[in-house]
N, C-alpha and C positions, 0 to 999 in steps of 0.2 A: 353118531350121538353128540360127539363133542361140538361138531359145527351147529347142531340144533340149539344146544345149550349156550354157545357163543352168539348165535342170532338172537335168543331169547333175551339174553342179558342185555345185549347192544339196544334192543326195542325198550326195554324195561328203561334203560338209562336215557334214551331220547324221550320217553314219555314222561319221565320225571322231570327233566329239563324243561318241557313244555309245560308242565303243570306248575313248576316253580317260577317261570317267567312268562305269565300269559300274555304281557304286553307285546312281546315279541312276535305272537302269531295273530295278532289283531291287523285287520286290513280295512281299507276303504273300497268296498265294492259298489260298482255303478252298473246299473242296468241299462241296456240300450232304450232309445226313444218309445220303441214299439212295445216294450214292457214297462207298465207304470202301476202306481199303487190303485189307480180307478180301473184296472183291467179286470174283466168279468169272463170267467171261464166255467164252461159245465163240468161238474164233477164226473170222474170215471170215463173221461173221453181222451182220446188222443188228439194232440194238436201238432202241427208242424209249423216251425218257425224258420224261414229261410232266410239267408243273408250272408 
């Protein structure tokens, strides 16, 4: 029981830190050339991207 409480408090503190300093969790995500803004996919179908 004490272990669960410790884990909960730790996660709460980490979450509070992330919420207090949001600029530390921002990143610049770049998609590969295959995936772009003009890409058209059909809804509710599976796709395989190999690479």
